[in-house]
C-alpha positions in Angstrom: 104.3 -45.6 181.9 100.6 -45.1 181.9 98.6 -47.4 179.7 97.3 -44.6 177.5 100.9 -43.4 176.7 102.0 -46.8 175.3 102.3 -47.1 171.5 100.5 -50.0 170.1 102.6 -52.6 168.4 101.3 -51.8 164.9 102.3 -48.1 165.5 105.9 -49.1 166.4 106.1 -51.3 163.3 104.7 -48.7 161.0 107.0 -46.0 162.3 110.0 -48.2 162.0 109.1 -49.3 158.5 108.6 -45.8 157.2 111.9 -44.7 158.7 113.9 -47.5 157.2 112.1 -48.4 154.0 110.8 -46.6 150.9 107.4 -47.8 149.7 106.0 -47.3 146.2 103.6 -48.9 143.7 104.0 -50.1 140.1 101.6 -49.4 137.3 100.0 -52.8 138.0 99.2 -51.5 141.5 101.6 -53.8 143.4 103.2 -52.2 146.4 107.0 -52.7 146.8 109.3 -52.0 149.7 112.9 -50.8 149.2 115.4 -50.5 152.0 116.8 -47.0 152.2 119.9 -46.7 149.9 119.5 -50.2 148.4 118.2 -50.8 144.9 116.5 -54.2 145.5 112.8 -54.0 146.0 110.4 -56.7 147.4 106.6 -56.8 147.1 105.2 -56.4 150.6 102.8 -59.3 150.1 105.5 -61.7 148.9 106.0 -64.9 150.8 108.5 -66.3 148.3 111.6 -68.2 148.9 113.8 -65.3 147.8 112.8 -63.4 151.0 109.7 -61.4 151.7 109.5 -57.8 153.0 107.7 -59.2 156.1 110.7 -61.3 156.9 113.2 -58.4 156.5 111.0 -56.2 158.6 110.8 -58.7 161.4 114.6 -59.2 161.3 115.2 -55.4 161.3 112.9 -54.8 164.3 114.6 -57.6 166.2 118.2 -56.6 165.5 117.5 -52.9 166.4 116.1 -53.9 169.8 112.4 -53.4 169.2 111.6 -57.0 170.0 109.4 -59.7 168.4 105.9 -58.9 167.3 103.0 -61.2 166.6 101.4 -61.8 163.3 98.4 -59.7 163.9 100.4 -56.5 164.6 102.5 -57.1 161.5 99.5 -57.7 159.3 97.8 -54.5 160.6 100.9 -52.4 160.0 101.5 -53.8 156.5 97.8 -53.2 155.6 98.2 -49.5 156.6 101.6 -49.2 154.8 100.1 -50.7 151.6 97.1 -48.3 151.7 99.5 -45.3 152.2 101.8 -46.4 149.4 98.9 -46.5 146.9 99.0 -42.7 147.0 102.7 -42.5 146.2 104.4 -42.0 142.9 104.4 -44.9 140.4 107.8 -46.5 139.6 108.5 -49.7 137.6 110.6 -52.6 138.8 113.1 -54.5 136.6 114.7 -57.9 136.3 118.4 -58.0 135.3 118.4 -55.1 132.8 116.9 -51.6 133.2 116.9 -48.2 131.6 118.6 -45.4 133.6 119.0 -41.6 133.5 120.8 -39.7 130.7 120.7 -42.6 128.2 122.4 -45.1 130.4 121.3 -48.7 131.0 121.9 -50.9 134.0 122.8 -54.6 134.4 122.0 -56.2 137.8 124.8 -58.4 139.0 122.5 -60.2 141.5 124.7 -59.3 144.5 123.4 -58.8 148.0 125.2 -55.4 148.2 123.2 -54.2 145.2 126.3 -53.4 143.0 125.3 -53.2 139.4 126.8 -52.2 136.0 126.0 -48.8 134.6 126.5 -48.7 130.8 126.7 -45.1 129.6 127.7 -43.4 126.3 131.4 -43.1 127.4 132.0 -46.4 129.2 130.7 -48.6 132.0 131.1 -48.6 135.8 130.4 -50.8 138.7 128.1 -48.8 141.0 125.2 -49.1 143.4 122.3 -47.4 141.6 120.1 -44.7 143.1 116.9 -46.4 144.3 114.9 -43.7 142.5 116.6 -44.5 139.2 116.5 -48.3 139.3 114.5 -50.7 141.4 115.6 -54.3 140.9 113.3 -57.2 141.5 114.8 -60.5 142.4 113.5 -64.0 141.9 114.9 -67.5 142.3 116.0 -67.2 138.7 118.2 -64.2 139.4 121.7 -65.6 139.7 124.8 -63.7 140.7 127.2 -62.5 138.1 131.0 -62.0 138.8 132.5 -58.5 138.8 133.5 -58.0 135.2 137.1 -57.3 134.3 138.3 -54.0 132.9 140.7 -53.5 129.9 140.2 -57.0 128.4 141.1 -56.0 124.9 138.5 -58.3 123.5 140.0 -61.4 124.9 136.8 -62.5 126.5 134.9 -62.6 123.1 137.7 -64.8 121.7 137.6 -67.1 124.7 133.8 -67.5 124.3 134.0 -68.3 120.6 136.7 -70.9 121.3 134.4 -72.7 123.8 131.3 -72.7 121.5 131.2 -74.9 118.4 129.7 -72.3 116.1 130.1 -73.5 112.5 131.2 -70.3 110.8 131.9 -66.6 111.2 128.3 -65.7 110.3 127.0 -67.6 113.3 129.7 -66.1 115.6 128.9 -62.5 114.7 125.2 -63.0 115.1 125.7 -64.6 118.5 127.7 -61.5 119.6 125.0 -59.2 118.2 122.4 -61.1 120.2 124.4 -60.8 123.4 124.7 -57.0 122.9 121.0 -56.9 122.3 120.3 -58.7 125.6 121.8 -55.7 127.4 119.2 -53.3 125.9 116.1 -53.1 128.1 113.6 -51.8 125.5 114.6 -53.2 122.1 113.3 -56.6 121.0 115.9 -59.1 119.7 115.3 -62.2 117.6 115.6 -65.6 119.3 118.7 -67.5 118.5 118.0 -71.1 117.5 121.0 -73.2 118.0 120.9 -76.0 115.5 123.3 -78.7 114.3 123.9 -82.4 114.3 123.6 -84.6 117.3 126.7 -84.1 119.5 127.4 -80.6 118.3 127.2 -79.2 121.9 124.0 -77.2 121.3 122.9 -77.4 125.0 126.4 -76.5 126.3 126.8 -73.6 124.0 123.3 -72.4 124.9 124.2 -72.5 128.6 127.4 -70.6 128.0 125.5 -67.8 126.1 122.8 -67.6 128.8 125.2 -67.5 131.7 126.9 -64.4 130.5 123.7 -62.6 131.3 122.2 -64.8 134.0 125.2 -66.0 136.0 126.4 -69.6 136.6 123.0 -70.7 137.9 121.3 -69.9 134.6 120.3 -73.0 132.8 118.2 -74.3 129.9 114.7 -75.8 130.5 112.1 -77.9 128.8 109.3 -76.0 127.2 106.3 -76.0 129.5 103.2 -77.8 128.3 100.9 -74.8 128.7 100.9 -71.1 128.2 100.4 -70.0 131.8 103.5 -71.9 133.1 105.7 -70.5 130.3 104.6 -66.9 130.9 105.3 -67.4 134.6 108.8 -68.6 133.9 109.4 -65.8 131.4 108.2 -63.1 133.8 110.5 -64.4 136.6 113.8 -64.0 134.6 115.4 -62.1 131.8 116.7 -64.7 129.3 114.4 -67.6 128.7 116.2 -70.6 127.2 114.3 -73.7 126.0 116.3 -76.8 125.3 115.9 -79.7 122.8 112.8 -78.6 120.9 111.6 -81.0 118.4 108.2 -79.6 117.5 106.6 -76.2 117.6 102.8 -76.4 117.8 100.9 -73.3 116.6 100.1 -72.1 120.2 103.7 -72.3 121.3 104.9 -70.6 118.1 102.4 -67.7 118.6 103.5 -67.4 122.2 107.2 -67.3 121.3 106.4 -64.4 118.9 104.7 -62.6 121.8 107.7 -63.2 124.1 110.2 -61.8 121.5 108.3 -58.6 120.6 106.3 -58.1 123.8 102.7 -58.7 125.0 100.6 -58.8 128.1 98.7 -61.6 129.8 95.7 -61.1 132.1 94.2 -63.6 134.4 91.8 -63.6 137.3 93.4 -62.7 140.6 93.3 -65.5 143.2 90.3 -65.4 145.7 88.5 -62.7 143.7 85.8 -62.6 141.1 86.3 -59.0 139.9 90.0 -58.3 140.0 92.8 -59.3 137.5 96.5 -59.8 137.5 98.5 -58.3 134.6 101.7 -59.8 133.4 103.7 -57.8 130.9 106.6 -59.5 129.2 109.2 -59.0 126.5 112.3 -61.1 127.0 115.3 -62.4 125.1 114.6 -66.0 124.1 117.0 -68.8 123.2 116.2 -72.1 121.7 118.1 -75.3 120.9 117.2 -78.4 118.8 118.2 -80.4 115.8 115.0 -79.7 113.9 111.6 -78.3 114.9 109.7 -79.3 111.7 107.6 -76.7 110.0 108.2 -73.1 111.1 105.4 -70.6 110.8 106.2 -67.4 108.8 105.6 -65.0 111.7 108.0 -66.9 114.0 110.6 -67.2 111.2 111.0 -63.4 111.1 111.8 -63.5 114.8 114.4 -66.3 114.8 118.2 -66.2 114.5 119.6 -69.5 113.4 123.1 -70.3 114.8 124.8 -73.3 113.2 127.0 -75.6 115.3 129.4 -78.4 114.2 130.5 -81.5 116.0 133.9 -80.8 117.7 136.9 -82.8 116.3 138.3 -83.2 119.8 135.9 -84.1 122.6 136.3 -82.6 126.1 134.5 -83.5 129.3 131.8 -81.2 130.8 134.1 -80.7 133.8 137.0 -79.5 131.6 134.7 -77.1 129.7 133.2 -75.5 132.8 136.5 -75.4 134.6 137.7 -73.2 131.7 134.5 -71.2 131.4 133.9 -70.2 135.0 137.2 -68.2 135.6 136.9 -66.7 132.1 133.4 -65.4 132.7 134.5 -62.0 134.3 136.7 -61.4 131.2 133.9 -62.5 128.8 131.5 -60.1 130.5 134.0 -57.3 130.6 134.7 -57.7 126.8 131.0 -57.8 126.1 130.5 -54.6 128.0 133.4 -52.9 126.2 132.0 -53.9 122.9 128.5 -52.8 123.8 129.7 -49.3 124.7 131.7 -49.1 121.4 128.7 -50.3 119.3 126.3 -47.9 120.9 128.6 -45.0 120.2 128.8 -45.9 116.5 126.4 -44.4 114.0 124.9 -46.4 111.2 121.9 -46.3 108.9 118.7 -48.1 110.0 117.7 -50.8 107.5 114.1 -50.1 106.5 113.3 -53.5 104.8 113.6 -55.8 107.8 110.9 -56.5 110.4 113.2 -56.5 113.4 114.6 -53.1 112.5 116.1 -52.4 115.9 118.2 -55.6 115.8 119.1 -54.9 112.1 120.3 -51.4 113.2 122.4 -53.0 116.0 124.0 -55.3 113.4 124.8 -52.3 111.2 126.4 -50.6 114.2 128.4 -53.7 115.1 129.6 -53.9 111.5 130.6 -50.3 111.5 132.4 -50.6 114.8 134.3 -53.9 114.2 134.3 -54.6 110.5 132.2 -57.7 110.8 129.4 -58.7 108.4 126.6 -59.4 110.9 123.9 -57.5 108.9 124.7 -59.6 105.8 124.7 -62.7 107.9 121.3 -61.7 109.4 119.8 -61.2 105.9 121.2 -64.5 104.8 119.7 -66.3 107.9 116.3 -64.8 107.2 116.6 -66.0 103.6 117.3 -69.5 104.8 114.3 -69.4 107.1 112.1 -68.3 104.3 113.3 -71.4 102.4 112.4 -73.5 105.4 108.9 -72.0 105.6 108.3 -72.6 101.9 109.7 -76.2 102.0 107.2 -76.9 104.8 104.2 -75.3 103.2 102.6 -76.9 100.1 100.3 -73.9 99.7 103.3 -71.5 99.5 105.0 -73.8 96.9 101.8 -73.8 94.8 101.4 -70.0 95.0 105.1 -69.6 93.8 104.5 -72.1 91.0 101.5 -70.2 89.8 103.2 -66.8 90.2 106.0 -68.0 87.9 103.5 -68.0 85.1 102.5 -64.3 85.6 104.1 -61.6 83.5 106.1 -59.1 85.5 104.2 -56.0 86.3 100.8 -57.6 85.5 98.4 -57.8 88.4 96.1 -60.8 88.6 92.9 -60.2 90.6 90.4 -62.8 91.8 88.2 -63.5 94.8 89.6 -65.7 97.4 87.4 -68.6 96.3 88.5 -68.2 92.7 92.1 -68.2 93.8 91.6 -71.3 95.9 90.0 -73.1 92.9 92.9 -72.2 90.6 95.6 -73.2 93.0 93.8 -76.4 94.0 93.6 -77.4 90.3 97.3 -76.6 89.9 98.2 -78.8 92.9 96.1 -81.8 92.0 97.1 -81.6 88.3 95.9 -84.0 85.6 96.4 -87.0 87.8 94.0 -85.7 90.5 96.3 -86.4 93.4 94.7 -86.0 96.8 94.9 -82.7 98.6 97.3 -82.7 101.6 96.1 -82.4 105.2 95.6 -78.8 106.1 94.8 -77.6 102.6 92.3 -74.6 102.8 88.7 -75.7 102.3 87.1 -72.2 102.0 88.0 -68.9 100.5 88.2 -67.3 104.0 90.6 -70.0 105.3 92.7 -69.5 102.1 92.8 -65.7 102.6 93.9 -66.1 106.2 96.7 -68.5 105.3 97.9 -66.2 102.5 98.1 -63.3 105.0 100.5 -65.3 107.1 102.6 -66.2 104.0 102.6 -62.6 102.6 106.0 -61.6 103.9 107.6 -64.9 102.9 106.1 -64.6 99.4 107.3 -61.0 99.1 110.8 -62.1 99.9 110.6 -64.4 96.8 109.3 -61.6 94.6 105.6 -62.4 94.8 103.5 -59.5 96.0 100.0 -60.2 97.5 97.5 -57.5 98.4 93.8 -57.3 99.2 91.3 -54.9 97.8 87.6 -54.3 97.3 85.3 -53.3 94.4 81.7 -52.2 94.8 80.5 -55.7 94.6 83.2 -58.0 96.1 86.5 -58.3 97.8 89.5 -59.5 95.8 93.1 -60.7 96.2 95.7 -59.3 93.9 98.9 -61.1 93.0 101.8 -59.8 90.9 105.5 -60.0 90.2 107.4 -56.7 90.0 109.9 -56.1 87.2 113.4 -57.3 88.1 115.8 -54.3 88.8 118.4 -53.6 86.2 122.1 -54.3 86.9 122.7 -50.5 87.5 119.8 -50.3 90.0 121.1 -53.4 91.8 124.6 -51.9 92.1 123.1 -48.6 93.4 121.3 -50.5 96.1 124.6 -51.6 97.5 
């Protein structure tokens, strides 16, 4: 063949790649490659241990008889493919859970053949999704799930509850509601906090709950010491489980709030001065620990305390997991059956709770099964409000002062005046010293009060901010207690 009729290596690679793979970009600008007919996508620049597109391209060329190509030819071909893909349609990639067409959602089983679970309004099926409907992204944290069992008649839920040492029916129904919420790709769910005495099996129960969604390789981990490492871990999986927490510093508390309800992190791209890397995350979060000390009010609204008790009969780890592993297909099948049933059930949306989507899910679960998960959720939030108040001397002092106010009468003062009144109330006649962290200026006091506003409102103390022509003020009041007939009408 004359020299001028030979195709350069980069042309052979490019033609082969475009014949066997689909290339697209995400909203962040990352270009992905997806083998024709397969739902798993890989970033073309990835060199990760889960397998890069460069590696699968090299293997495909070799197996199909095109030979082995050097790195320069591969780089030039991939550079061209990446440039061409930037003009293609934008499509998101998903880890583990994804929205589909016609109101369906998908659960990635983590299998090499791409088989996944499609949850739709009339049931669920095991299918290989259309690549244009769902693009799965895999990482080292993506474990394989077993094929779920059909027609379980709820036996899997019973088996799961037998294995976990949940203290009461309230914790059991909240755990079930959280698992159903984990299968919803766009709705935030509060973070279950598994608490109980030492030896109650909190870590084991946490692993069992996580592995229903993440497979048998899913595990708990220690909380990273900095925000960047935690965000990296969160972005690489679906459920993030942090074990044996004993203290929640303010930065970690704020970051957990962002993980539950969703946020975005931006950092400088490597080897550049002008480009950035965006990391969007909203993930189910699970925590375990005996006690984490003072809980900040904004995190309390995003927590779901699950109480555990020490088992009367001890079993070895080997015995527990020998029973759990073969039961996992039945547990997953029962969860999917219940999810379909709950999603098909209509219920009113509670309008008084911050996590309204999860509260609605609890109401649907109650209507579908006769459980009392919404009541249990309200009670858990009430307990968390008590924890916040018990750990905050300022909140206790505000409530003490509010008890002296007449119902329906609004007290207005500037933030500095309020701080002076409450400081005098705390120190009393014996002039006891102020505690560490007590506000020192009106501005600091106002900011602290804004964090406490929902907690105080739950205890019947309303706080609001306003402004006159000359100054800003803080208004505090106690509403009239509802009459017995009004209370009965509310229920």
